[in-house]
N, C-alpha and C positions, 0 to 999 in steps of 0.2 A: 515347325515353330521352335523346337528345341535347338535345331541347327542354327537358326537365326539368332537365338539368344546366345549361343556359344560364340558365334562370329562377332556379335556385338560386344561380348565380354572380352574377347581377344583384342578387339579394336581399342576398347577402353583401357585395357592393361598396357598396351603398347604406348598409348598417349600418356598414361600415368608415368611409365618408366622414362619416356622422353622428357617429361617435365622434371622428374627427379634428377636426371642427368644434367639438365640445364641449371637447376638450382645448385647442384653440387659444384659445377664449374665456377659459378659466380662466388660461391661460399669459400671453396678451398683455395682458389686463386687469389682471392682477396686476402686470405690468411697467409699466402705464399707457401702453401704445402702441396707441392706438385706430386709427391709420392702418395700422399693420402688420396688426392684426386684420381690418380691413375688406378689405385687399388679399388677405390669406391666404384669407379666406372666399370672395372672388370667384374665386380660383384653384381652390378645392375645388369650387365651383359649376360652373365651366367643365369640370373633369374629369368631373363628374356628367353634364353635357349631352353631352359627347363619348362617354362610356360608353353613354348611352342610344341614341345614334345607331349606335354600333358594335354594340350588341346587335341592332339591327334589321338590320344587315348581316352577322350571323353572327359578330360579334367579330373581323372581319378588316379591314373598311374601311368608309368612308362617303362619300357624295357631298358635294362642296364647297358646292353650293347649299343642301342641307339643313343643313349645319354652320353656314353664315353666317346663314341665316334663323332657326334656333333660338337661336343665341347672341345675336342682336340683338332677338329678340321681346320680351324683358322691357323693353328700353329704348325701343322705339318705340311700344308699345301698339297702339292702333287707327289709327296713322298710318303705314302701310307706305311711303308716298311719301317719307318722310324718309330712307330708305335706298335707293339705286339700285345695283343689282347688274348687272355685265356679265362675261361669261366663260362658256366651255363648262362643262357640268356634269361636271367631272372627279371621278374616284374617288381618294380619298387614303388612305394607309396609317394604321393605328391610331395609331402614335407621332406622326406628323405631324398627325393630326386633333386629338390632345390639345394639342399645342403651338399649333396655329392657334386652337383654342377659347380657350385662355388669353390669347392675344394679342388676339383680337377682344373678349373680355370687358374686358380692360384698356383698350383704345382706346374702347370704348363707354362705360365708366364715366367716363373722363376727358372724353369728348365731352358727356355729359349734365351733368357738374358744371361744366366750364369752357369747353367748345368749342361746336361747331355745334348739338348737340342741346339746349343750354341755352336757346336762343332759339326762338321759335315758327317762324320762317322758315328755320331752319338745316337742313341735310341733309348726308348722307354718301354719297360715291361709293366703291364697292368693286369693283375689277376685277382680273382675273387672266388670265394667259396663259402659254404655254410657248414659249420662244424659244431656239434653239440648245441644247437639252437642259437648259434652266434654267427652273424654275418661278418665276414672279414674281407677287406680290400687291401691289396698290396701294390704300391707304386715303387719301382726301382729304376734308377738311371744307370746307363752303361755308356762307356766311350766318350764321356765328357771330360772337361778339365779337372785337375785335382781340386777338391773342395775342402774347406775347413769350417768348423762351426762358427757362425757369426758371433760377434761380441754382444749383440743385442737382438731380440726377437723383433722382426719387422712388423709393420702394421698389418700386412696381408696375412702373415702367419698367425698373428693373434686373432684375426677375424675367423679363420677356418678352425682354429683350435677351440673357438667358442661356438661356432655355428653348428657343426656336425654334432657335438655332444648335446647341445640344447635341443636339437630336433629329434635326436634318436636315443639319448641317454648313453651314448657310446663314448669312445676315446679316440684321440688322434695322437700318434707318436711319430716324431720325425727324427731320423738318425742321419747325421752328416758324416757318412763313411768316406774314406779317402778315394775310393773307386767310384762313388756316386751316391747321391741322396736316396734315402729310403723313407717312404711314408706309409704307415700302417693305420688303417681305420678298422675299428671293431665296434659292434653294437648288437643288441638283441635282435635276432632275425625277425621277430614279430613287430619291431619298431621300424624296420626297413622294408621288408617284403610285403607285397600285396597280401591281404588277409588269407585268401584261399591257398596261396603258396606257403605262407607261414604255418597254417594248419597242417599242410601236407608234410612240411619239414618236421614238425613236432610229432606227427604220427609215425614217420619213418624212424626218428630217433627213439621213440617209445618202443616200437617193435624190435629195434636192434638191441635194446637193453633187456628185453624179456628173456 
């Protein structure tokens, strides 16, 4: 019975997201704002990816490796070496998973349009760690074209700078370095990690300080 309910919930969520995309297309195109439409569609797609993973985890949590891999699969195609991942396979909460998925989608879209993934030899390093009860994720691009800080913050960047902090109480910092864009996310471990893992981290930190 529980499985049937979960399948029905997934079906309803997919239909709802499809409806939202259709309404967005009508609304944004009527206003002539193609950039906003594209970014909004990417946000909805990221939510869909996160929900698919959460369904596999019983609608409670998902692993960070799975989240990163699935969010970037569309952008790297059959060249997995273009994304290099480092970090323990942490389990993250549902709300944090959605916020992370939206952030990864935004960064991937910009990388393939303007950054490291726009050139054949470019690649992205994604790493994360937990230090002093703080979750940290680091995105850095290599081998892309020279970049400069944009004159204004784009719609997509504003979205992720609000979404991750609102879900986790954390921060998002983007640096436009000449050699490649760097994005740093930080938040309390308890707000990002599944409860049992967050407790384990606190215990380890506590013992280390004794």
